[in-house]
C-alpha positions, 0 to 999 in steps of 0.5 A: 443485594445490599440496598446502598450498594444497589443505589450506588450501582444504579447511580453509576449506571445513570452517570455512565449512561449520561456520559455515553450520551454526551460522548455520542452527542459530541460524535454526532456534532462532528462534520460529515466529510463528503464530495467536494464541489471544488472549482478549478480556474484554469484547468490545471491540477492543484494540491487542493484538487488532488485532496478534493478527490474521493478515493475508492476503497474496497468493493464486494459483489452481492451473492446473486451478482446483481449489486456491488457495495464499495467505499469512498474516502473523502478528505478535508484540508481545513479540518485536516481529517478524512471520512469513509462512506459506503455506496451501492450500485447495480452490477452495470453501474446504474442506480449508484447511491451513497447509503451512509452520511455519517462522521464515523468512517465505515470500512470493509463493507460486505454482503451478508444474509444472502444480500439482504444486509451489508456488514461493515466496521464502524467506530460509532460506539467508541471503538471499531466494531462490526455492524450491519445495515440494510442495502439502503443504509437504514436500520444500522445495528451493532453486531459485536461488542468486543473489548478492543478494536476489530480491524478486519473480518470475514464471515464463514460461508455458512455465516454461523461464525465470523473471523476477525482481526484484533491486536493483542499485547505481546510486549510487557510495558515499563509499567508492567515491570515497575507499577510504581512508575506509571508515568514513566515514558521510557521503553525497555528494549531487549531484542530487535523489531522493537519498532516497525514502520511507524510504531513502537511494537507492543502488540501483534494482530491475532485472528479470532473466531466467534459464533454468529447467530444472526443477531450478535457476535459471540465470545471469540477464541484467539487462534494464536492464543498465548503466541507472540506472533502476527497474523496478519503480518505487519505493517500492511497485512489485512483480512486478505491474509486469512481465508475460510474453507468452503465448509466453514470448519477451517481457517487458513492464515498467514504467519511468520512464527518468529520474534525478535532478531529471528523475525528481523532477519527473515521473510520466511512466512507460511500458510497455516490451517486451523481446524475448528473441530480438532483445534489443531493447526497444520503448516501447509507450506512447510519447506518453502523458505520464502514469503507465503501470503494471501491464501484463497480456497477454490469454490469447490473446496478441492484446492487452495492457492496463495502467493509465494516467494522462493528465497528467504530474506528477499522481500522483492523476490518473484511473487508466484502463484502456488496451487495446492491439491488438498486431497493429494497435497501436491503443490504447483507453481501455476504462474511459471510462464509469467516472468513477473509478480502475481499481485492479486488473484481470484478463482473462477466460479468453476475452479478451473482458472485463476485470474490475477493482476501483474505488471509487465512493461510498465502496465498492470493488466489482468491475466488468466491461468487455465489450470486445466490446460497446462496453466496456460497464460492469457492476457485479458486486458491491455492499454496504458492502465494499471488494474487492481483488486480483481474479483468475480462478478457472476460467472462471466464477468470480472470486476476490478479497480483501474487507474492510470497516470491521468486518472485515479481509481474507478471501478470497471467490469471485464466481460469474459463472454464478450471478448473481454469488453471493459466497461467503466462503472463509477465516475467518482471524480468526474466533476473534477476531471471535467475541469482539468486539462491532463498532460499527454503520457507516452512511453519511450524505449531507450538504449542503455549503456549496456545495450539493453532497452529501457521503457521510460514514461514521459509526461508533458505539460497541458497545452504542450508546444514542441516549439517551446523549451520546458524545464524537465524533471527526472523522477527516481522511483522508490522501492527499490523494486517497485514498478514505474507502471501507470500508477496514480499518486496523491503525492508523487502525481505526475499530472500536477508536476506537468500542470506546473509546466514541467516535463517528467521523465520516469524511467523503468531503470534496472531493479524494477519488475515487469521486464523479467527477473534478470532486470529486476534483480540486477539492483541487489548489491549494486545501488550505485551501479547500473541503475544510476547509469540508467537514470543518466540514460533517461535524462540524457536521451530526453535532453536531446529533444529541442523542447527540453531545456538543458539548463533547467533540469531537476531531479526528484524522488522518495525512499530509494528514489531519495537515495538516488537523489542523494547519490546523483547529487555527488555524481551528476556532473552539473546536469541538474539545477536542483534536487528534492529527496524525500525519506531517502537513505543518505548514510548507508552504514547508519541505514544498515543499523537503523532500519527495522526489517533487517532482511531488507538491508542484508539482501539489498546491501549484500551484508554488513559494512564490517564484513571486510571480506564481503566484496558485495557489501564493501561495494555497497557501502563504498557507494553511500551518498554521504561519501560524495558530499564533497562533490555536492554543488547543487541546491537540495531540498530534504523532506522526512517524517520523524515517525519513519522507522523504515528510513529514520529522519536523521538521514534527511537531517544529516543530508540537510546539515551536510549541504549547509556546512558545504555552503550548498543552498538547502532546505529541510521540510520535517514532519514530526507526525508523518511516517514514510508517507505523508497522510494528513491533508494539510501536510500533503498540501504543504508538501506540494507547495514546498515541492513546487516553490523549491523547483520554481526557485532553482529550476525555472529561474 
């Protein structure tokens, strides 16, 4: 090498090393966010208490079934940021220890090397890479050096390979077309799906496979090389949409092999199997026209199971469990006796059964399907809870997260050999719960206007006195087909509403799962119909109680719940004293053309508003809330995020403008940096403060 060039290279190397050290030093000075020792004065839930809670994430059982690794996310309101740490405990919950204390969020912790190491994702090196450490958190070591962020991973059963997810560029940028305009911000659009959830679509997640020699990850191959498709699928798909077979030579992956308009109008995804030896791919769900996701091979390698919806374009169709015999190709819908959705599942150790979680009558419980006994269905748990993320813990136990309207996620075991005994393993937020007085939660069955029975959850204030009268809120659920089960939310939290001395009425109105498919499907094409009558049933029935103040009723909701608020504002006949709508649909004609996932609008609205001979579509658009603004006479707060590409912020702005022009008291809380949710701590606290200030002003007065 030329001496001068060598000198330059050495100097550059030294300079880069110094820069990297400075960058690392800057990262090291970031504060480590952990458990908050918050003090609560009067036993009432506050926004600060909610944001001080640790949020349990993913968990993974060691190969010998003796230990569990899991993650917890902590948030800082003053710093307006979060951090995720790793914990390890014995399988009975004892010896629970936090093994990381860093400013780099550690994610997706899992056991490798026979339980001797824990693999995880960390941004410590400047990008999200794969790392390993000892079970006590020592000897952190970077395993990958991929040119990009790794978003999820799974080691092959023999651990000689690793499957991981990373984004690849699929849409040419303006700079690609006009290199001389490198500072131009304009985006040239030529087809649909140019935006999704909260991003302008320029990349797609792809599955990569790389060799692993125990020390480092080798050069990867892109399973979808040269293809513009997503696997896993945006916006929420992760590593659960991909799976290794038991012999480490095949990968099953979820993919909707469509782009542009074809992608925007269809939910038809499939399960593909990529053979590492032949480099060939086979579609194993071909002919099933709906939404196929989340494959899992059985422990004996003889079967593969996945979740499957039947009808293309209907994203809220019944999510059924499909089991395929890999030798014969026979496919069976194993969950045929469960008239609701299979929300998550795992195989038994002997591959004779499948355990899953599913909602029924406002509770998400754990069930067993016995594949050797005609797919016999058995409920394993009960009670006013929602179970989630069920997995095996040895041969005779299950491990799952559980929450309710009165407590956030904790980890539990279900002992299959001891009458399905449930044991709590973690107490992440005990220090906070011990200071809080929670309101009573009860379920009531109410007769609807068409003679059916509807479950409505009622949440009472702490220290409830039936001899007093309380302001009461009707809660309108989003989705629209999301269950009002025993959910715990850090925004739409019923206990914080109750702590502010409101009674909350939360009906499982028409169009929600857990009450049979007829109940769930009634809402499609009928947004302004029976579901709205169900809302009136719920609030009118509760208004008969002597402790409900009929002169102080409010109505709140988000997404479809926000649509419900806007619709009810024009039809409530002076029942309510104030409304709050978050990310709601105000003008359905604009929503039909503004939203990104057109399959949703087509199915739920029944078609386009210009289809004059389509009675379902015409009924839908005739019931758009903006058509009834002339009836608005009640104060309304509109909340929206400008990065919400599911329901654009213009919907909230238009509703606010309409109210002001009508002379109706109104307020707008707009977030330039939030999507369909509110994710930043200070924005979350602002949301709660604005929410209750509005209700206190117009409902309590």
